[in-house]
N, C-alpha and C positions, 0 to 999 in steps of 0.2 A: 389553455388559452387559445382563442380563435385566431388563426392567421389568415388574413384576407388581403387581397390587392387593394391599394388605395386608389379609388377613382371617385367620380362625382356621386355615383349611386351609393357606394359603401360609406362615404363620408356623410352623406345626407341621412342614411339609415342610423349611423352612430349618433349624430347630433340629435336626431329625433328621439332616440332612446334616452339620451342624457337629459334632454329637456323635460321628459315625462317625470323626472324626479323633482321638478319645481313645486313650490308650495301651492300654486293654483291648480294642481292636479289632484287635490285631496278635498273634494267638496264636503264629504261626510264629516271628516275631522274638523273642517272649518266651522261647521254648525256646532259641534261639541265645544270647540274652543270659545266660540261666541257666547254660548250659554254659561260656561265657566267664568269668563271675564265679567259678564253681567252679574253673576251671583256674588263673586268676590267684591265687586264694586258696591253692591248693595249691603252685603252682610259682613264684609271684612274678615276678621280673624275666625269667626264662627264657621264661615264657609271653608277657610283654609284648613281648619282642623278636621272637618268632615272629609275633605278631599285627601288629606294625609292618611286617614284611616281607610278610605276607599281604594286608593291607588297604591299606597306604600305600606298598608297594614300597620300603620304607626299611630298610636294614640298620643295626641299632643294636647297640652293645656297652656294657658297663659304663662304658667311658671316654667314650662319645659320647652316652649317655642323657640326661645333665643338660646344660642349656644353660650354656655358659661365659661368663665376663665378656667375653672377646674377641668372642664371637658377639653379645653385646648391644651392645658398642661399635661393631661393624661395622653392626649394624642401625640404630643412631642416626645414623651417617654416611649410610647409605642413605636414611633417611627425610628428613633435612634439617631445618634450623632452623624453616622455616615451619610444617610440620605439628607439630613439637615444641611450638611456641608455641601453636598452636591447642589441642592436647591439654592443655597446661599451664593455659590459661585455662578450659577445660572442667572440669578437676580442681578449680580454685578454686571454681567455681559448685556443683559436686556436693558438695564438702566443706562449703561454707557452708550449703547446704540441710540436709545430714545432721547437722551440728553441732546444729541446732535439735531434733533427735530424741533427743538424749542424755537418759537418765534418771539420777536421783540415788537413792542409798540413803536410807532414812528410818527413824526410830525414833519411836514414840509412847509416852510415859511417863505412867503414872497414879499418883496419890498412894498407892494401896494396894500399890504394889510390882510392878505389872504393866508389863512392857516388851515391846512388840510392834514388829516392824520388818521391813524387806525390804532385803536386800543385793543390789546390782547388781554383777556381775562379768563380764568378757568370757570367751568360750570360749577355750581355749588355742591350738587349731590349726584353721585353716580351709583347705579345699581349693577351689580355683577352677578350673572347667573352661572352656576357651576353644575354641570350635569352629574348624575349619579346612577346611571343605568347599567349598560353592558360593560362599561369600563370606567375607571376613575382617572381624572385628569388634573392632578395638582399643577401640571405645567400650564393648564388653562388659567388657573388662578394667577400665576405669575404674569402671563402674557396680557391679561386683561387689566390687572391692577397697576403694574409698574408704569405704563404710559399715563394713567390717571394721576398717579403720585407725582410724576415728573411734571405734568401739566399744572399741578398745584391744587387739585381737587381736595377740598377739606373733609367732606363726608363720603365714605364709600360703604354701601350696604350690600351684603352678599346673601344670596339665597341658594340653598342646595338641599336636596331631599335627604331625609334620614332613613335608616333601615327600620325593620319591624321592631327593633329594640329601642328606637329613638336615638340611635347613634349616627353621627356624621362620619364619613371616612376620615381616619386619622391623618392621612397624607394631605388631604385638602386643608384640614385645620392646622397642620404644621406649617403649611405654606402661608396661611393667614397670619400665624404667629410671626413668621419672618418679615412679613410686610406690614405688621401693625394693624391688621384689620380685626375689629372687635364686634362690629354689628353684623352677626351671622345668624340667619334664621333657617329653620328646618322645613323648607317647603320647596317643591319642584314643579315642573310642568307648567301648563298655561296659568295655573293659579298663582304661581310665584311671579310670573310676568305681570299679571293683573295687580297683584299686591304692590309691586314696585311702581307700576304706572299710576295707580290711583290712591295708594296709601291704605292702610288699615289701622286698627287701634294700636298695633305694635310696630308696623313698618311705615316709615316716612315715605311720602311720595318722592321719587327721584326725578332728575331732569333728563337722564339718559340711561338706557339699559344696554349692556353689552354682554357677550358670552354666548357660546354655542349650546345647542340642545337638539332634541328630537323634533319630529314634524309638528308636534303640538306646541312646542316652544317657538318654533319658527313662525307658525301661523299666529300665535299670540303676539309676538313681536310686531308682525305686520299689522295686526288689528289695532294695536295701541299707538302705532306710529302716527305722529301728528299731535297727539296729546303729550307724548314724550318723544325724545329722539332715540334712535337705536343705532347700533353699529352697522348691521346688515342683516339680511335674512339668509342665514347660512344653510347651505345644502349639504348633502353627503360629501365625504372626503374624496379628493381626486388627486391622481398623479399621472403625469404624462412624461415619458422618457423619449427624448429625441436622440437617436444614436446612429452611428455609421459602423462600418466593419471593423473599426479599431476598438470598439467597446468590449468590455468583459461581460459575457452573458450571465455569469454567476452574480456579479454585482447588480446588474439590471434586474434580474429575477428577484433578488432579495429586496430591492428598493420598491418594486411593484407590489410585492406582498406586504410591505410595511404599511401601505394604505388600504389594501384590500381587507386587512384584518379589522378595520374599524367597524364596518357593518356591511350587511348584505347589499346595500345600495351604493357602496363606494365603487369608484371606477379606477381601473388600473390599465393604462394604455401605453403601448410602445409604438412609436412611429420611427421606421427605419428604412434606409435605402438598401438594406442587405437581408435577403430572405433567409440565408443561412444563419445569420444572427438571430432572427425571429424564431427559427426552429430550435436553436440551442437554448434560447431563453425559456421557451416552452418546456423543454426537457428539464432545465434547472428548477423551474417552478414545481414540476411534478416531484422532483427529489425533495425539495424543501417541505412540501406538503406532508410528507411522511413523518416529520419531526416537529412541526409547528403546533402550538397548543390550540389555536383558534381555527383549526382546519375547516370546520363546518361553515363558519362565517366566510372564510376566504373562498371556499369552493363556490358558494352561492354568489358572492361578489363577482368572481371571474366568469361564472356562467352567464350572468346578466350583463356585466359591464367590463369584461376583460377582453382586450383586443390587442393584436399585433398587426399594425397596418404597414404594408410593404409598399413604399413609394418608388416611382420610377427614377426620381432624382431629388436632390435636396430642396429645390424650389417647390415641388409639389408637397414635400414633407413639411416645409415651413408654412405653406398655405393652410395645411390641416392644423398645425400647431396654433396658428393665429385664429382660425375659425373656432377651434375647441376652447381656447382661452382657459387653460386649466388652472386650478388652484395652485398646484405645485408643478413646476417644469424642471426636469433635469436635462442638461445638454451634455451628452457624452460623445463628442466628435473629436477629430484630430485637432481642430482649433476652436474650442468652445467659445472663446471670447469673440471671435469673428462671427460665429454662428449667432451668438446672442444679439449682435447688433441688428439682425434681421427679424428678431422676435418683437412683435407689437403688443401682444396680449398674454399676460400671465400674472398670477398673484405673487409668486416668488420664483426666482430662477436660481438653480443650483448648477455650478459650472465644474465639469471635470469629474473623474472617477472617484475622488475622495470627498466630494461634497454631497454626501447622501442626505436624502430628505429629512430623516430624523434629527440630523444636526440642527436644522431649523426649528424642529418641533420643540427641542429641549434646551439648546445651549448657546447657539451662535450669537443671538442677540436680536436680530430682526424679528418682527412679530409673526407668530404663527396663525393669527386670526386673519384669514385671507378670503378674498372673493371667490365664490364657487358658481357652478351652473352657467359658465360663460360670462359672468358679470365682471370678470377682470378686464373686459373691454371698456368699462366705465367706472369701476370701483377700485379702491386701493386697500392695502393692508391696514389693520387697526394701527393708529399712531397717536402721538400727542395731540395732533390736530383734532382728533375726535373728542377731546375733552376741553377744548377751549372755545371761546366766543370771540368774534371780531366785531368791534363797534366802530363805525365811521365817525370822525370828528370834523366838523365844518365850522369855520369862523371867518366872516367877511367884514371888513371895515366899510364905513359909509362910502369913501371914494371908490373902493373896489367894486361894490355893488352898483354904484352910479354908472360906472363905465360899461356895464353889461346889462343893465336892467331892461333896456328896450328889447334885447334879444330874448330874454326870458319871457317878457310879456307877449311878444310875437309868437313864440312857441306855444304858450298857454292858449292864446286865442285860436291858433291853428287846431288845437284839440278841443276847442269850444268850452274850455274851462275858465270862465270869466272871473271866478273867485280867485283862482290861482294868479291870473294876471293882475287882479286888483291888489292882491297881497303884496306884490312887488311895487306896483305903480303908486300906491298910497304913500309910500315913503319919499316920493319925489314930486308930489303935487304941491 
């Protein structure tokens, strides 16, 4: 891990490197994605089957495209009771947390006959994308589906790629069984996003698409945004640990590596006021690398986006934290709660030495679908709000409108919208 002094130049250099991972830095892939989306939009299932054979070496037909109940049952048997129990307990925690996010419709009534309100209703149909590349993420199924269920979404469609034998990962299907998801289709990549956005002969068009994926999935989601809603354009995984000299270097090293193993573009950053801690963390990382199974991926991630930034003081450290706006932020200081009050930008914050980032990935309850690439400055974690619609309700009585009609007409005339003004005035002529 590179250890550098934190200053204006080193921070700018790091931010520049991180921003290069944004989807708009991949013009060639963007062209490929546009062609795939257009093809699926025009040919539907036929195009999906061809891409499955081309990219996944999987031959699909109209009969094998959708996952059957028998395939799900087989997956549950393969996974076994122990993992089913773990996922069940995780679902309980996720559901409990997201239940607290539910909003209620409201109406405000005034004596003059004015009624104003907001109606909350769920979207009708959601599409969930589950990746199936370098790693398998049944946890992603739970995190994307539970908020939709809590919001009251009636139809949930899932797409996930199958292997060359036409099989979907059994852990993913077992998670679907626990959540009651039955509309599961064997397709991945940009073609899956296009199918959910525009519909095919087999897949219904959805209202919103959620779920992580590779650069092709991210670009596809960006391309269909506006035709459907999306959760976000997710970038590579990120972790930032803010620590002082009280922190345990072994814990920090382990936590940094927990995100670096996702892929070569993941970032793992330590910001500390203690150079000695940075050096010890680097040593612990080297020790862990000798025993971790995804060493090759981790080494590439650390080579490109692994940093230990040594700040002169906590103020400078916090400035860097807020500028980077990391997906995951661990605070391991003497008083992490006090430090947390000075953090403005982060997807999720983990406080203290025993709040390791994987706790949030799997079990605590808050959603692990988080803003990346600095977008925590203006985006939020996936929540129940992502699966609802808010509709404004307006009702005025004749006396209520009469008391203010001249104000509205004056406003409309100021904008030179005489038909607007007339729409109000005609009621009182």
